[in-house]
All heavy atoms as an XYZ file, in Angstrom:
926
protein
N      -8.852    -10.581     18.478
C      -7.560    -11.024     17.705
C      -6.379    -10.865     18.635
O      -6.217     -9.920     19.393
C      -7.485    -10.070     16.527
C      -6.262    -10.441     15.668
S      -6.057     -9.371     14.218
C      -7.536     -9.873     13.281
N      -5.549    -11.900     18.549
C      -4.322    -11.943     19.269
C      -3.434    -10.689     18.979
O      -3.378    -10.214     17.845
C      -3.511    -13.171     18.993
C      -2.246    -13.381     19.706
C      -1.503    -14.569     19.269
O      -2.148    -15.613     19.049
O      -0.259    -14.487     19.097
N      -2.822    -10.062     20.026
C      -2.050     -8.863     19.883
C      -0.835     -9.032     18.904
O      -0.636     -8.099     18.059
C      -1.587     -8.371     21.309
O      -2.639     -8.301     22.160
C      -0.915     -7.066     21.226
N      -0.130    -10.167     18.940
C       0.971    -10.297     18.049
C       0.447    -10.341     16.637
O       1.046     -9.698     15.730
C       1.829    -11.520     18.346
C       2.987    -11.665     17.424
C       3.978    -12.758     17.840
O       3.987    -13.164     19.075
O       4.766    -13.216     17.015
N      -0.566    -11.079     16.297
C      -1.129    -11.100     15.075
C      -1.648     -9.751     14.543
O      -1.436     -9.427     13.360
C      -2.277    -12.088     14.963
C      -3.001    -12.262     13.674
C      -2.014    -12.705     12.594
N      -2.579    -12.467     11.254
C      -1.989    -11.755     10.269
N      -0.808    -11.293     10.498
N      -2.576    -11.584      9.092
N      -2.135     -8.942     15.477
C      -2.627     -7.639     15.094
C      -1.368     -6.756     14.703
O      -1.402     -6.015     13.769
C      -3.335     -6.960     16.249
C      -4.170     -5.690     15.963
C      -5.143     -5.967     14.898
C      -4.830     -5.231     17.251
N      -0.265     -6.898     15.440
C       0.963     -6.177     15.113
C       1.440     -6.659     13.711
O       1.946     -5.773     12.935
C       1.948     -6.367     16.147
N       1.369     -7.904     13.484
C       1.840     -8.387     12.141
C       0.829     -7.803     10.979
O       1.343     -7.506      9.966
C       1.781     -9.921     12.127
C       2.790    -10.530     12.967
C       2.628    -12.042     13.172
O       1.492    -12.582     12.771
O       3.507    -12.687     13.768
N      -0.362     -7.700     11.276
C      -1.337     -7.099     10.318
C      -0.973     -5.670     10.057
O      -1.048     -5.212      8.908
C      -2.804     -7.293     10.795
C      -3.818     -6.827      9.773
S      -5.459     -6.827     10.444
C      -5.608     -8.697     10.754
N      -0.637     -5.032     11.088
C      -0.161     -3.550     10.925
C       1.037     -3.470     10.016
O       1.115     -2.685      9.188
C       0.021     -2.864     12.336
C      -1.254     -2.776     13.014
C       0.813     -1.566     12.209
C      -1.144     -2.412     14.486
N       2.025     -4.355     10.314
C       3.228     -4.395      9.441
C       2.878     -4.724      7.962
O       3.410     -4.097      7.110
C       4.203     -5.401      9.994
N       1.932     -5.664      7.742
C       1.518     -6.051      6.396
C       0.924     -4.832      5.713
O       1.022     -4.661      4.503
C       0.629     -7.233      6.429
C       1.379     -8.477      6.895
C       0.405     -9.639      7.392
O      -0.855     -9.433      7.252
O       0.925    -10.715      7.708
N       0.037     -4.111      6.476
C      -0.639     -2.925      5.909
C       0.350     -1.936      5.529
O       0.278     -1.250      4.510
C      -1.724     -2.395      6.870
O      -2.608     -3.519      7.179
C      -2.469     -1.279      6.286
N       1.385     -1.581      6.436
C       2.391     -0.711      6.089
C       3.210     -1.093      4.855
O       3.510     -0.288      3.983
C       3.354     -0.545      7.324
N       3.468     -2.418      4.698
C       4.099     -2.906      3.614
C       3.257     -2.735      2.308
O       3.835     -2.327      1.305
C       4.456     -4.423      3.769
C       5.345     -5.005      2.755
O       6.362     -4.388      2.414
O       4.994     -6.092      2.237
N       2.026     -2.877      2.420
C       1.181     -2.560      1.219
C       1.236     -1.110      0.793
O       1.018     -0.845     -0.357
C      -0.341     -2.895      1.631
C      -0.565     -4.419      1.698
O       0.305     -5.164      1.325
O      -1.629     -4.722      2.301
N       1.514     -0.239      1.759
C       1.633      1.161      1.422
C       3.157      1.550      1.063
O       3.481      2.693      1.190
C       1.151      2.080      2.664
C      -0.305      1.922      2.875
C      -1.058      2.462      1.745
C      -2.577      2.456      2.046
N      -3.290      2.968      0.965
N       4.007      0.555      0.857
C       5.338      0.738      0.513
C       6.299      1.303      1.619
O       7.222      1.954      1.242
C       5.478      1.547     -0.797
C       4.666      1.031     -1.932
C       5.049     -0.351     -2.335
C       4.283     -0.784     -3.669
N       3.875     -2.114     -3.611
N       5.859      0.992      2.842
C       6.710      1.491      3.952
C       8.101      0.809      3.974
O       8.186     -0.306      3.357
C       6.027      1.212      5.311
N       9.148      1.438      4.414
C      10.409      0.918      4.378
C      10.774      0.357      5.794
O      10.377      0.972      6.805
C      11.381      2.043      3.956
C      11.142      2.751      2.730
C      11.999      3.972      2.491
C      11.293      1.762      1.512
N      11.738     -0.623      5.745
C      12.334     -1.107      7.041
C      11.360     -1.331      8.131
O      11.517     -0.709      9.262
C      13.461     -0.157      7.409
C      14.470     -0.731      8.391
O      14.499     -1.993      8.457
O      15.151     -0.015      9.088
N      10.406     -2.107      7.864
C       9.314     -2.379      8.915
C       9.851     -3.399      9.981
O      10.410     -4.475      9.710
C       8.073     -2.985      8.252
C       7.590     -2.015      7.135
C       6.979     -3.270      9.231
C       6.636     -2.649      6.130
N       9.709     -2.994     11.235
C      10.252     -3.725     12.432
C       9.080     -3.841     13.415
O       8.430     -2.799     13.698
C      11.461     -3.028     12.996
O      12.403     -2.889     11.963
C      11.985     -3.866     14.174
N       8.956     -5.072     13.977
C       8.057     -5.259     15.171
C       9.069     -5.552     16.277
O       9.721     -6.520     16.275
C       7.058     -6.316     14.867
C       6.085     -6.031     13.648
C       6.205     -6.586     16.115
C       5.209     -7.144     13.270
N       8.774     -4.784     17.399
C       9.507     -5.082     18.635
C       8.517     -5.619     19.623
O       7.501     -4.968     19.902
C      10.171     -3.870     19.159
C      11.210     -3.231     18.235
C      11.797     -1.985     18.947
C      12.345     -4.147     17.967
N       8.750     -6.712     20.275
C       8.141     -7.320     21.427
C       8.591     -6.708     22.690
O       9.721     -6.963     23.171
C       8.199     -8.825     21.364
C       7.387     -9.458     22.516
O       6.880     -8.852     23.466
N       7.156    -10.771     22.226
N       7.757     -5.927     23.418
C       8.131     -5.176     24.612
C       7.579     -5.843     25.811
O       7.798     -5.327     26.887
C       7.634     -3.780     24.556
C       8.138     -2.901     23.407
C       7.455     -1.480     23.429
C       9.667     -2.716     23.443
N       6.914     -7.019     25.667
C       6.389     -7.729     26.840
C       7.453     -8.081     27.813
O       8.510     -8.662     27.329
C       5.624     -8.954     26.449
C       4.373     -8.601     25.555
C       3.711     -9.818     25.073
O       3.061    -10.524     25.837
N       3.749    -10.116     23.724
N       7.270     -7.790     29.078
C       8.206     -8.053     30.061
C       9.337     -7.001     30.097
O      10.228     -7.066     31.093
N       9.362     -6.056     29.285
C      10.408     -5.064     29.229
C       9.872     -3.700     29.676
O      10.408     -2.819     30.328
C      11.110     -4.909     27.736
C      11.771     -6.149     27.516
C      11.963     -3.791     27.720
C      12.310     -6.216     26.070
N       8.571     -3.449     29.231
C       7.943     -2.071     29.430
C       6.383     -2.220     29.664
O       5.893     -3.129     29.122
C       8.115     -1.288     28.136
O       7.575     -0.019     28.288
N       5.920     -1.399     30.371
C       4.398     -1.274     30.530
C       3.765     -0.322     29.614
O       2.607     -0.177     29.555
C       4.040     -0.863     31.987
C       4.659      0.537     32.355
C       4.503     -1.918     33.029
C       4.107      1.098     33.652
N       4.601      0.255     28.742
C       4.065      1.262     27.781
C       3.138      0.613     26.737
O       2.054      1.037     26.413
C       5.143      1.924     26.985
C       6.076      2.809     27.908
C       4.679      2.743     25.808
C       7.250      3.382     27.246
N       3.594     -0.570     26.236
C       2.847     -1.391     25.211
C       3.479     -2.730     25.152
O       4.545     -2.963     25.688
C       2.920     -0.700     23.850
N       2.692     -3.696     24.541
C       3.263     -4.983     24.257
C       4.176     -5.034     22.998
O       5.115     -5.832     22.979
C       2.155     -5.949     24.143
C       1.327     -6.226     25.392
O       1.880     -5.905     26.549
O       0.231     -6.756     25.324
N       3.781     -4.177     22.087
C       4.495     -4.230     20.785
C       4.619     -2.818     20.166
O       3.776     -1.948     20.443
C       3.808     -5.085     19.764
C       3.713     -6.517     19.937
C       2.600     -7.038     20.698
C       4.774     -7.368     19.660
C       2.578     -8.395     21.032
C       4.739     -8.713     19.902
C       3.615     -9.209     20.601
O       3.601    -10.567     20.946
N       5.843     -2.531     19.631
C       6.019     -1.391     18.761
C       6.004     -1.867     17.376
O       6.745     -2.940     17.050
C       7.339     -0.636     19.064
C       7.407      0.255     20.236
C       8.624      0.946     20.528
C       6.264      0.600     20.925
C       8.708      1.726     21.578
C       6.300      1.439     22.089
C       7.540      2.069     22.368
N       5.460     -1.201     16.486
C       5.592     -1.415     15.067
C       6.247     -0.126     14.519
O       5.751      0.956     14.760
C       4.362     -1.678     14.262
C       4.567     -1.866     12.751
C       3.607     -2.938     14.820
N       7.457     -0.289     13.925
C       8.240      0.895     13.462
C       8.498      0.752     11.891
O       8.817     -0.298     11.518
C       9.614      0.964     14.138
C       9.358      0.872     15.749
C      10.307      2.170     13.783
C      10.717      0.737     16.506
N       8.218      1.827     11.220
C       8.449      1.838      9.808
C       8.772      3.277      9.287
O       8.670      4.269     10.088
C       7.407      1.230      8.990
S       5.803      2.222      9.177
N       9.178      3.349      8.096
C       9.585      4.708      7.552
C       8.900      4.985      6.227
O       8.630      3.919      5.435
C      11.125      4.682      7.322
O      11.824      4.409      8.422
N       8.712      6.116      5.831
C       8.243      6.612      4.548
C       9.266      7.528      4.008
O      10.012      8.280      4.664
N       9.205      7.637      2.693
C      10.247      8.602      1.959
C       9.829     10.038      1.918
O      10.637     10.951      1.932
C      10.514      8.163      0.447
C      11.201      6.847      0.383
C      11.438      6.460     -1.081
C      12.225      5.100     -1.182
N      12.454      4.830     -2.607
N       8.469     10.266      2.085
C       7.999     11.634      1.874
C       6.917     11.837      3.020
O       6.306     10.826      3.545
C       7.322     11.878      0.584
O       6.183     11.050      0.419
C       8.323     11.635     -0.591
N       6.510     13.115      3.276
C       5.457     13.376      4.247
C       4.183     12.701      3.773
O       3.350     12.290      4.601
C       5.361     14.914      4.404
C       6.553     15.656      4.931
O       7.563     14.959      5.285
O       6.529     16.829      4.945
N       3.991     12.818      2.485
C       2.723     12.276      1.919
C       2.623     10.748      2.101
O       1.580     10.265      2.519
C       2.587     12.610      0.430
C       2.300     14.168      0.196
C       1.433     11.833     -0.249
C       2.424     14.645     -1.164
N       3.750     10.026      1.919
C       3.738      8.611      2.143
C       3.581      8.267      3.662
O       2.848      7.382      3.976
C       5.067      8.025      1.654
C       5.069      6.427      1.779
C       6.372      5.871      1.301
O       7.339      6.563      1.271
N       6.257      4.578      1.051
N       4.238      9.072      4.597
C       4.030      8.838      5.973
C       2.636      8.896      6.323
O       2.055      8.112      7.066
C       4.899      9.717      6.762
C       4.522      9.807      8.282
C       6.405      9.457      6.626
N       1.910      9.910      5.818
C       0.488     10.182      6.113
C      -0.298      8.940      5.475
O      -1.318      8.529      6.173
C      -0.018     11.457      5.592
C       0.482     12.679      6.390
C      -0.024     13.952      5.720
C       0.552     15.188      6.471
N       0.010     16.407      5.900
N       0.008      8.610      4.286
C      -0.736      7.419      3.689
C      -0.606      6.148      4.439
O      -1.548      5.428      4.572
C      -0.293      7.307      2.286
N       0.559      5.907      4.958
C       0.843      4.682      5.844
C      -0.047      4.798      6.965
O      -0.768      3.829      7.359
C       2.315      4.567      6.100
C       3.107      4.298      4.865
C       2.580      3.378      7.145
C       4.616      4.465      5.078
N      -0.078      5.865      7.647
C      -0.849      6.040      8.856
C      -2.359      5.910      8.663
O      -3.034      5.155      9.302
C      -0.543      7.429      9.605
N      -2.841      6.522      7.519
C      -4.318      6.365      7.165
C      -4.662      4.964      6.844
O      -5.640      4.440      7.228
C      -4.691      7.290      6.079
C      -4.866      8.773      6.446
C      -5.398      9.557      5.338
N      -4.707      9.567      4.120
C      -3.760     10.472      3.874
N      -3.375     11.415      4.751
N      -3.074     10.340      2.783
N      -3.729      4.311      6.127
C      -4.001      2.924      5.723
C      -4.059      2.011      6.939
O      -4.963      1.160      6.968
N      -3.190      2.127      7.880
C      -3.211      1.290      9.049
C      -4.478      1.549      9.799
O      -5.169      0.671     10.306
C      -1.972      1.574      9.914
C      -0.762      1.006      9.226
C      -2.152      0.992     11.376
C       0.603      1.459      9.806
N      -4.811      2.780     10.034
C      -6.053      3.120     10.784
C      -7.261      2.596     10.149
O      -8.137      2.057     10.772
C      -6.100      4.634     10.969
C      -6.997      5.013     12.255
O      -6.971      4.233     13.323
N      -7.638      6.065     12.167
N      -7.438      2.737      8.784
C      -8.601      2.246      8.068
C      -8.622      0.782      8.203
O      -9.730      0.169      8.364
C      -8.458      2.701      6.647
C      -8.692      4.186      6.509
C      -8.359      4.668      5.114
O      -8.101      3.918      4.172
O      -8.543      5.912      4.897
N      -7.471      0.048      8.057
C      -7.469     -1.388      8.069
C      -7.891     -1.985      9.412
O      -8.785     -2.872      9.517
C      -6.086     -2.013      7.792
C      -5.862     -3.405      7.876
C      -6.621     -4.081      6.647
C      -6.280     -5.602      6.580
N      -6.786     -6.248      5.498
N      -7.444     -1.346     10.506
C      -7.764     -1.808     11.859
C      -9.266     -1.471     12.121
O      -9.986     -2.267     12.770
C      -6.883     -1.156     12.935
C      -5.487     -1.703     12.905
C      -4.743     -1.117     14.159
C      -5.457     -3.179     12.931
N      -9.769     -0.413     11.603
C     -11.177     -0.056     11.805
C     -12.093     -1.164     11.079
O     -13.132     -1.445     11.595
C     -11.500      1.346     11.257
N     -11.617     -1.676      9.972
C     -12.341     -2.672      9.210
C     -12.319     -4.058      9.764
O     -13.341     -4.755      9.682
C     -11.813     -2.724      7.720
C     -12.144     -1.523      6.943
O     -13.126     -0.697      7.377
O     -11.530     -1.263      5.829
N     -11.182     -4.492     10.380
C     -11.047     -5.864     10.788
C     -10.957     -6.078     12.253
O     -10.795     -7.250     12.704
C      -9.808     -6.431     10.037
C      -9.880     -6.428      8.645
C      -8.547     -5.864     10.526
N     -10.871     -5.046     13.047
C     -10.651     -5.228     14.464
C     -11.570     -4.380     15.370
O     -11.996     -3.332     14.903
C      -9.158     -5.062     14.747
O      -8.919     -4.965     16.157
N     -11.681     -4.786     16.589
C     -12.465     -3.926     17.479
C     -11.514     -2.993     18.318
O     -11.931     -2.179     19.100
C     -13.209     -4.808     18.426
C     -14.301     -5.590     17.878
C     -15.054     -6.486     18.827
O     -14.761     -6.350     20.063
O     -15.838     -7.357     18.408
N     -10.213     -3.076     17.960
C      -9.258     -2.294     18.606
C      -9.449     -0.795     18.109
O      -9.551     -0.564     16.980
C      -7.834     -2.677     18.223
C      -6.771     -1.776     18.886
C      -7.553     -4.089     18.753
N      -9.539      0.111     19.078
C      -9.673      1.514     18.802
C      -8.468      2.328     18.931
O      -7.669      2.083     19.780
C     -10.802      2.153     19.643
C     -12.231      1.509     19.332
C     -13.263      2.252     20.158
O     -13.083      3.404     20.495
O     -14.295      1.631     20.476
N      -8.310      3.347     18.064
C      -7.220      4.240     18.133
C      -7.395      5.072     19.379
O      -8.457      5.752     19.571
C      -7.165      5.101     16.921
C      -6.050      6.204     16.860
C      -4.660      5.376     16.690
C      -6.206      7.069     15.505
N      -6.409      5.063     20.273
C      -6.467      5.811     21.591
C      -5.982      7.236     21.344
O      -6.458      8.175     21.871
C      -5.558      5.059     22.615
C      -5.924      3.719     22.884
C      -7.351      3.591     23.497
O      -7.659      4.248     24.541
N      -8.201      2.796     22.913
N      -4.956      7.336     20.512
C      -4.222      8.642     20.271
C      -3.545      8.654     19.036
O      -2.894      7.597     18.567
C      -3.249      8.952     21.499
C      -2.723     10.320     21.556
C      -1.903     10.618     22.756
N      -0.590     10.045     22.460
C       0.142      9.426     23.304
N      -0.365      9.085     24.527
N       1.374      9.013     22.959
N      -3.564      9.760     18.374
C      -2.749      9.941     17.091
C      -2.010     11.266     17.209
O      -2.628     12.356     17.535
C      -3.727     10.010     15.891
C      -3.134     10.282     14.638
C      -4.065     10.142     13.440
C      -5.328     11.030     13.569
N      -6.189     10.914     12.376
N      -0.717     11.225     16.880
C       0.141     12.405     17.057
C       0.913     12.519     15.747
O       1.376     11.524     15.215
C       1.153     12.365     18.197
C       0.322     12.250     19.571
C      -0.307     13.414     20.107
O       0.078     14.560     19.560
O      -1.185     13.399     20.877
N       1.218     13.749     15.341
C       2.172     14.071     14.355
C       1.723     14.071     12.934
O       2.537     14.221     12.034
N       0.505     14.072     12.689
C      -0.022     14.060     11.297
C       0.114     15.409     10.571
O       0.215     15.364      9.367
C      -1.505     13.630     11.219
C      -1.783     12.181     11.554
S      -1.168     11.077     10.201
C      -2.440     11.268      8.975
N       0.237     16.445     11.301
C       0.341     17.727     10.733
C       1.679     17.918      9.877
O       1.624     18.258      8.731
C       0.250     18.900     11.707
C      -1.178     19.071     12.339
O      -2.088     18.526     11.677
O      -1.288     19.594     13.383
N       2.810     17.567     10.498
C       4.021     17.694      9.727
C       4.577     16.369      9.235
O       5.437     16.404      8.455
C       5.116     18.370     10.718
C       5.427     17.605     11.887
O       4.903     16.496     12.140
O       6.334     18.029     12.618
N       3.988     15.293      9.739
C       4.310     13.896      9.219
C       5.811     13.634      9.157
O       6.288     12.912      8.391
C       3.723     13.763      7.891
N       6.490     13.977     10.211
C       7.917     13.584     10.348
C       8.023     12.373     11.219
O       8.895     11.577     11.021
C       8.730     14.788     10.922
C       8.764     15.965     10.097
C       9.333     15.763      8.777
C       9.423     17.116      7.965
N       9.666     16.818      6.583
N       7.063     12.333     12.203
C       7.026     11.068     13.156
C       5.528     11.058     13.554
O       5.003     11.835     14.360
C       7.902     11.325     14.309
C       7.865     10.187     15.350
C       7.149      9.056     15.309
C       8.693     10.133     16.538
N       7.337      8.323     16.421
C       8.314      8.989     17.275
C       9.618     11.026     17.089
C       8.902      8.582     18.416
C      10.154     10.602     18.296
C       9.764      9.448     18.918
N       4.791     10.068     12.924
C       3.477      9.816     13.325
C       3.442      8.687     14.269
O       3.985      7.640     14.087
C       2.541      9.618     12.050
C       1.202      9.217     12.499
C       2.621     10.825     11.068
N       2.607      8.937     15.351
C       2.441      7.899     16.388
C       0.961      7.512     16.420
O       0.079      8.444     16.555
C       2.869      8.494     17.749
C       2.784      7.475     18.865
C       3.997      7.582     19.779
C       1.516      7.639     19.627
N       0.656      6.293     16.291
C      -0.704      5.753     16.401
C      -0.632      4.846     17.664
O       0.064      3.868     17.690
C      -1.012      4.929     15.208
C      -0.971      5.724     13.841
C      -1.269      4.678     12.694
C      -1.970      6.836     13.767
N      -1.449      5.175     18.606
C      -1.575      4.423     19.934
C      -2.794      3.586     19.933
O      -3.834      4.096     19.964
C      -1.475      5.419     21.041
C      -1.395      4.763     22.466
O      -1.640      3.480     22.466
O      -1.241      5.448     23.418
N      -2.567      2.326     19.872
C      -3.732      1.277     20.005
C      -3.676      0.508     21.328
O      -4.005     -0.623     21.464
C      -3.697      0.318     18.830
C      -4.021      0.921     17.466
C      -2.874      1.295     16.672
C      -5.251      1.289     17.091
C      -3.133      1.878     15.394
C      -5.423      1.821     15.915
C      -4.393      2.152     15.024
O      -4.664      2.751     13.821
N      -3.183      1.195     22.287
C      -3.022      0.674     23.677
C      -1.906     -0.400     23.755
O      -0.842     -0.048     24.250
C      -4.354      0.262     24.271
N      -2.199     -1.552     23.341
C      -1.205     -2.626     23.479
C      -0.179     -2.600     22.322
O       0.871     -3.272     22.443
C      -1.892     -4.009     23.368
C      -2.716     -4.269     24.611
O      -2.467     -3.749     25.709
O      -3.695     -5.076     24.576
N      -0.507     -1.878     21.284
C       0.439     -1.746     20.196
C       0.580     -0.242     19.897
O      -0.389      0.460     19.662
C      -0.082     -2.462     18.926
C      -0.316     -3.904     19.133
C       0.831     -2.218     17.698
C      -1.091     -4.690     18.146
N       1.860      0.258     19.801
C       2.070      1.635     19.414
C       2.817      1.596     18.008
O       3.855      0.886     17.915
C       2.921      2.399     20.424
C       2.064      2.452     21.770
C       3.267      3.749     19.893
C       2.867      3.116     22.820
N       2.361      2.264     17.119
C       2.869      2.377     15.793
C       3.694      3.655     15.568
O       3.076      4.739     15.865
C       1.788      2.224     14.634
C       2.411      2.200     13.307
C       0.955      0.930     14.937
N       4.955      3.541     15.099
C       5.741      4.699     14.851
C       6.091      4.713     13.481
O       6.711      3.786     12.854
C       7.135      4.557     15.645
C       6.964      4.577     17.125
N       6.931      5.607     17.951
C       6.910      3.457     17.951
C       6.754      5.194     19.264
N       6.714      3.908     19.225
N       5.554      5.750     12.703
C       5.830      5.950     11.297
C       6.719      7.163     11.121
O       6.252      8.277     11.426
C       4.491      6.119     10.558
C       3.586      4.985     10.861
C       4.802      6.126      9.071
C       2.085      5.249     10.535
N       7.909      6.922     10.711
C       8.878      8.069     10.581
C       9.211      8.469      9.141
O       9.127      7.573      8.270
C      10.294      7.542     11.172
C      10.324      7.455     12.671
C      10.192      6.203     13.172
C      10.600      8.523     13.411
C      10.259      6.019     14.601
C      10.716      8.347     14.792
C      10.543      7.193     15.458
N       9.491      9.684      8.900
C      10.174     10.171      7.788
C      11.620      9.615      7.988
O      12.133      9.485      9.044
C      10.237     11.676      7.698
C      10.452     12.221      6.378
N      11.749     12.330      5.878
C       9.669     12.686      5.449
C      11.605     12.828      4.680
N      10.339     13.094      4.405
N      12.244      9.172      6.900
C      13.566      8.411      6.958
C      14.615      9.148      7.855
O      15.281      8.506      8.720
C      14.137      8.211      5.619
C      13.456      7.139      4.803
C      14.052      6.924      3.486
O      14.170      7.849      2.698
N      14.307      5.643      3.211
N      14.817     10.461      7.695
C      15.816     11.164      8.421
C      15.442     11.196      9.990
O      16.311     11.021     10.822
C      16.009     12.540      8.022
C      16.546     12.805      6.620
C      15.397     12.716      5.542
O      14.299     12.498      5.785
N      15.880     12.886      4.231
N      14.233     11.331     10.313
C      13.772     11.320     11.718
C      14.086      9.947     12.332
O      14.472      9.888     13.502
C      12.285     11.687     11.785
C      11.902     13.088     11.252
C      12.542     14.147     12.110
O      12.501     14.016     13.367
O      13.069     15.087     11.526
N      13.787      8.848     11.587
C      14.011      7.577     12.124
C      15.458      7.321     12.492
O      15.843      6.747     13.528
C      13.529      6.518     11.160
C      13.638      5.048     11.777
C      12.940      4.125     10.935
N      13.121      2.789     11.540
C      12.472      1.701     10.994
N      11.768      1.888      9.934
N      12.593      0.573     11.579
N      16.358      7.759     11.622
C      17.759      7.631     11.866
C      18.258      8.424     13.130
O      18.964      7.925     13.927
C      18.594      8.132     10.717
C      18.478      7.236      9.445
C      19.055      7.735      8.223
O      19.872      8.790      8.292
O      18.860      7.228      7.086
N      17.639      9.613     13.262
C      17.957     10.419     14.436
C      17.445      9.791     15.742
O      18.329      9.709     16.679
C      17.369     11.839     14.232
C      17.634     12.710     15.386
C      18.919     13.375     15.529
C      16.708     13.035     16.337
C      19.208     14.154     16.580
C      17.025     13.865     17.440
C      18.269     14.449     17.563
N      16.278      9.427     15.839
C      15.664      8.855     17.124
C      16.091      7.305     17.329
O      16.237      6.917     18.494
C      14.173      8.964     17.130
C      13.723     10.410     17.276
C      13.338     11.142     16.139
C      13.956     11.119     18.519
C      12.940     12.448     16.345
C      13.595     12.360     18.642
C      13.104     13.118     17.594
O      12.771     14.417     17.768
N      16.284      6.595     16.322
C      16.882      5.228     16.380
C      16.159      4.418     17.556
O      16.807      3.929     18.513
C      18.324      5.285     16.599
C      19.063      3.939     16.262
O      18.313      3.028     15.867
O      20.184      3.836     16.581
N      14.902      4.239     17.470
C      14.149      3.533     18.541
C      14.596      2.063     18.689
O      14.523      1.561     19.817
C      12.619      3.590     18.227
C      11.901      4.880     18.356
C      10.455      4.636     18.123
C      12.238      5.520     19.625
N      15.103      1.483     17.585
C      15.446      0.128     17.729
C      16.682      0.035     18.619
O      16.826     -0.994     19.368
C      15.829     -0.549     16.270
C      14.664     -0.691     15.403
C      14.310      0.386     14.521
O      14.726      1.527     14.821
O      13.707      0.207     13.498
N      17.513      0.983     18.589
C      18.737      0.995     19.478
C      18.262      1.262     20.973
O      18.715      0.610     21.895
C      19.808      2.018     19.077
C      21.041      1.964     19.975
C      22.061      3.032     19.572
N      21.499      4.412     19.571
C      21.250      5.095     20.754
N      21.436      4.540     21.923
N      20.798      6.305     20.700
N      17.368      2.203     21.103
C      16.886      2.548     22.399
C      16.184      1.343     23.117
O      16.220      1.148     24.296
C      15.930      3.781     22.379
C      16.659      5.122     21.988
C      15.529      6.214     21.882
C      17.563      5.489     23.140
N      15.442      0.530     22.338
C      14.736     -0.588     22.829
C      15.481     -1.860     22.400
O      14.925     -2.860     22.008
C      13.281     -0.595     22.256
C      12.480      0.628     22.864
C      12.293      1.743     22.283
C      11.887      0.533     24.138
N      11.583      2.560     23.176
C      11.232      1.839     24.322
C      11.725     -0.377     25.185
C      10.505      2.138     25.441
C      10.993     -0.106     26.289
C      10.386      1.168     26.409
N      16.794     -1.788     22.433
C      17.616     -2.934     21.977
C      17.460     -4.185     22.778
O      17.749     -5.311     22.197
N      16.914     -4.125     23.938
C      16.537     -5.486     24.639
C      15.252     -6.175     24.091
O      15.033     -7.336     24.522
C      16.396     -5.164     26.136
C      17.613     -4.671     26.857
O      18.688     -4.901     26.242
O      17.452     -4.159     27.980
N      14.593     -5.431     23.368
C      13.303     -6.044     22.889
C      13.503     -7.025     21.758
O      14.452     -6.851     20.884
C      12.352     -4.977     22.310
N      12.865     -8.134     21.726
C      12.952     -9.138     20.733
C      12.193     -8.670     19.480
O      11.127     -8.093     19.490
C      12.256    -10.433     21.216
C      12.105    -11.510     20.229
C      11.240    -12.644     20.677
O      10.998    -12.830     21.857
O      10.794    -13.426     19.827
N      12.846     -8.956     18.345
C      12.332     -8.553     17.070
C      11.358     -9.774     16.581
O      11.718    -10.897     16.732
C      13.342     -8.318     15.979
C      14.056     -7.049     16.265
C      15.145     -6.752     15.185
N      15.881     -5.597     15.603
C      16.053     -4.596     14.899
N      15.415     -4.577     13.667
N      16.818     -3.561     15.299
N      10.178     -9.360     16.124
C       9.208    -10.380     15.705
C       9.338    -10.500     14.138
O       9.329     -9.552     13.414
C       7.726     -9.911     16.033
C       6.767    -10.908     15.445
C       7.550     -9.797     17.505
N       9.518    -11.747     13.741
C       9.547    -12.004     12.327
C       8.125    -12.080     11.743
O       7.355    -13.004     12.122
C      10.218    -13.372     12.038
C      10.361    -13.701     10.491
O      10.178    -12.711      9.705
O      10.585    -14.937     10.208
N       7.716    -11.109     10.966
C       6.351    -10.911     10.485
C       6.172    -11.400      9.058
O       5.061    -11.467      8.601
C       5.811     -9.559     10.773
C       6.626     -8.451     10.007
C       7.780     -7.882     10.329
C       6.328     -8.010      8.673
N       8.170     -7.027      9.386
C       7.395     -7.114      8.373
C       5.311     -8.222      7.740
C       7.372     -6.426      7.150
C       5.379     -7.621      6.523
C       6.420     -6.686      6.209
N       7.225    -11.618      8.368
C       7.138    -11.981      6.906
C       6.914    -13.415      6.653
O       7.542    -14.237      7.249
C       8.183    -11.352      6.073
C       8.191     -9.791      6.147
C       9.298     -9.212      5.386
O      10.493     -9.615      5.570
N       9.028     -8.187      4.658
């Protein structure tokens, strides 16, 4: 599956879990970290965990892409799911405002996924 389409599927899955302010950043040509960041927020720790689980389950069902690393599930303030070419950041709302990844990666093009 094409990487951009996979990032869009992740965004759609987060949306199904009622994630807030879902953003896809295209990092190609800007960073070697990943091709895309998918960034979203949840209102509660439980919702942040549910979004992360939903994304991981969906990708396991429809893609051969494997989860490389998962961080932050214990306190669920900032969960990171690393799928190599795509890194998913799921924030509790206050954490997202503090770290403001969209500003830090301001040179990245935003992908219209809806």
